[in-house]
C-alpha positions as CSV (number, residue, x, y, z in Angstrom):
1,M,-1.8,8.5,-39.7
2,N,1.2,11.1,-40.4
3,Y,1.9,11.3,-36.7
4,E,2.6,7.4,-36.5
5,R,5.1,7.3,-39.6
6,K,7.0,10.0,-38.2
7,Y,7.4,8.1,-34.8
8,F,8.2,5.2,-37.0
9,F,11.2,6.7,-38.9
10,K,12.4,8.8,-35.5
11,A,12.3,4.9,-33.9
12,I,14.3,3.0,-37.1
13,T,16.4,6.2,-37.2
14,Y,17.9,5.6,-33.5
15,F,18.0,2.0,-34.1
16,L,20.3,2.1,-36.9
17,L,22.2,5.1,-35.1
18,L,22.5,2.6,-31.6
19,I,23.5,0.0,-34.5
20,C,26.1,2.1,-36.3
21,L,27.6,3.2,-32.3
22,I,27.8,-0.8,-31.3
23,S,29.8,-1.8,-34.1
24,I,32.9,1.1,-33.9
25,L,33.0,0.6,-30.5
26,P,36.0,-1.6,-29.5
27,I,34.9,-4.7,-28.2
28,K,36.6,-6.0,-25.2
29,T,37.2,-10.1,-25.2
30,F,37.3,-12.0,-22.3
31,A,40.1,-14.7,-23.3
32,E,41.7,-16.3,-20.3
33,K,45.1,-14.5,-19.8
34,S,48.4,-16.4,-18.9
35,I,49.3,-16.2,-15.1
36,T,52.5,-14.4,-14.9
37,V,54.7,-15.5,-11.6
38,Y,57.3,-13.1,-10.4
39,I,59.4,-14.3,-7.5
40,N,61.8,-11.2,-5.8
41,E,60.9,-9.2,-9.1
42,K,62.3,-12.1,-11.4
43,K,59.6,-13.6,-14.1
44,I,60.2,-16.9,-13.7
45,S,59.6,-20.2,-16.5
46,M,57.5,-22.8,-15.6
47,K,56.8,-26.2,-17.2
48,T,53.5,-26.3,-16.2
49,S,51.0,-23.3,-16.9
50,P,49.1,-22.0,-13.3
51,V,45.5,-22.5,-13.0
52,I,42.7,-20.5,-11.0
53,S,40.0,-22.5,-9.7
54,N,37.6,-21.2,-7.4
55,G,39.4,-18.2,-6.8
56,T,42.5,-20.3,-5.8
57,T,45.5,-19.9,-8.0
58,F,47.2,-23.2,-8.5
59,V,51.2,-23.6,-9.0
60,P,53.6,-26.6,-10.1
61,L,54.9,-27.2,-6.4
62,R,58.3,-28.0,-7.7
63,D,59.1,-25.0,-10.4
64,I,58.0,-22.4,-7.3
65,S,60.2,-24.1,-4.7
66,E,63.2,-24.6,-6.4
67,N,63.1,-21.2,-7.4
68,L,62.4,-20.3,-3.7
69,G,65.7,-22.1,-3.4
70,C,64.5,-25.3,-2.1
71,T,64.6,-28.9,-2.9
72,V,61.9,-30.9,-3.9
73,S,61.6,-34.7,-3.4
74,W,58.7,-37.1,-4.3
75,D,57.7,-40.1,-2.3
76,S,56.0,-42.0,-4.6
77,S,54.3,-45.2,-2.1
78,T,53.4,-42.4,0.2
79,S,52.2,-39.8,-2.5
80,T,53.9,-36.7,-0.7
81,A,56.2,-34.0,-1.9
82,K,59.0,-32.7,0.6
83,I,60.2,-29.5,0.3
84,K,63.4,-28.6,2.2
85,D,64.4,-24.9,2.8
86,K,68.2,-25.0,3.4
87,K,68.3,-21.5,4.7
88,S,65.1,-21.6,7.2
89,K,65.9,-25.2,7.7
90,K,62.1,-25.8,7.3
91,T,60.6,-29.0,5.7
92,I,56.9,-29.1,4.2
93,I,55.7,-32.5,3.7
94,I,52.8,-31.9,0.9
95,E,50.0,-34.4,1.1
96,K,46.5,-34.2,-1.4
97,N,44.4,-32.8,1.9
98,S,47.2,-32.0,4.1
99,Y,50.8,-30.3,4.5
100,T,53.0,-30.1,7.6
101,V,55.5,-27.6,8.1
102,N,58.5,-28.8,10.7
103,G,56.1,-31.3,12.0
104,K,52.9,-29.2,12.5
105,K,50.1,-30.6,10.4
106,N,47.5,-28.2,8.7
107,S,44.3,-29.4,6.5
108,L,44.8,-28.1,2.9
109,N,41.7,-26.9,1.5
110,P,41.3,-26.4,-1.4
111,A,43.4,-30.1,-1.8
112,T,45.9,-30.3,-4.5
113,I,45.9,-30.8,-8.1
114,N,47.5,-33.2,-10.7
115,K,47.9,-31.9,-14.2
116,N,49.4,-34.2,-16.4
117,G,51.3,-35.8,-14.0
118,V,52.7,-32.2,-12.1
119,T,51.5,-31.7,-8.7
120,L,49.7,-28.4,-8.5
121,V,49.3,-26.4,-4.7
122,P,47.5,-23.6,-3.8
123,L,50.1,-20.8,-4.4
124,R,49.9,-19.1,-0.9
125,L,50.5,-22.5,0.7
126,V,54.0,-23.0,-0.4
127,S,54.5,-19.3,-0.7
128,E,53.5,-18.7,3.2
129,A,54.7,-21.6,4.5
130,L,58.6,-20.5,3.5
131,D,57.9,-17.0,5.0
132,C,57.2,-15.0,1.9
133,T,54.5,-12.6,1.1
134,V,52.3,-12.7,-1.6
135,D,50.5,-10.3,-3.6
136,W,47.9,-10.7,-6.8
137,D,47.9,-8.2,-9.7
138,P,44.3,-9.0,-11.1
139,Y,44.9,-6.0,-13.9
140,D,48.0,-8.4,-15.6
141,S,47.2,-11.6,-13.8
142,S,50.1,-11.6,-12.4
143,V,51.6,-13.2,-8.9
144,S,54.6,-11.5,-7.0
145,I,56.4,-13.6,-4.6
146,L,58.4,-11.8,-2.2
147,K,61.4,-14.0,0.0
148,Y,62.4,-11.3,2.1
149,R,59.4,-9.1,4.3
150,V,59.2,-5.6,5.1
151,V,59.3,-5.1,9.0
152,E,57.8,-1.7,10.1
153,V,59.3,-0.5,13.4
154,S,58.5,2.6,15.5
155,N,61.9,3.0,17.3
156,A,65.7,2.0,17.5
157,T,64.8,-0.9,20.1
158,E,62.5,-2.1,17.5
159,L,64.9,-2.2,14.7
160,L,67.3,-3.9,16.7
161,N,65.1,-6.9,18.2
162,N,63.8,-7.3,14.7
163,I,67.8,-7.5,13.4
164,K,68.6,-9.9,16.4
165,K,65.8,-12.4,15.1
166,I,67.0,-12.4,11.9
167,I,70.4,-13.2,12.7
168,Q,68.9,-16.0,15.0
169,K,67.2,-17.4,12.2
170,L,70.2,-17.7,10.0
171,F,72.3,-19.1,12.1
């Protein structure tokens, strides 16, 4: 009987010690963080917050496009958005399930989202169609969009060829 009593008190002591340790440890909350978007390292503000759905980040089409220097128009009769980039002379037409870049049509999976009358599109769609690079930082829930690209070259000939391509795009 004495052995059972000792065992019981030992178990109770360990249990109470465990409860004390758990109560003093900081508890991490898993509240949904808001997503911050940077374009060329500048934080942008958006009228509608980005949304993550099934692993895809959706952003307000107009806010992102205009911050990338494009003009956006909406055609209510066809429910399409048209993005025009003056620098690259690209035109992107976005429909619910597809998008077209300079006449070449592609399927859009996942489809656009309408949130309170604002069209949200997959972030990579618009950014990459406009020749931007996109990086996601899961630690602070931020997205970085860079309008310029870094090109690695191994010799002077490659460097000159890349400069030539850039100049041809500009003019």
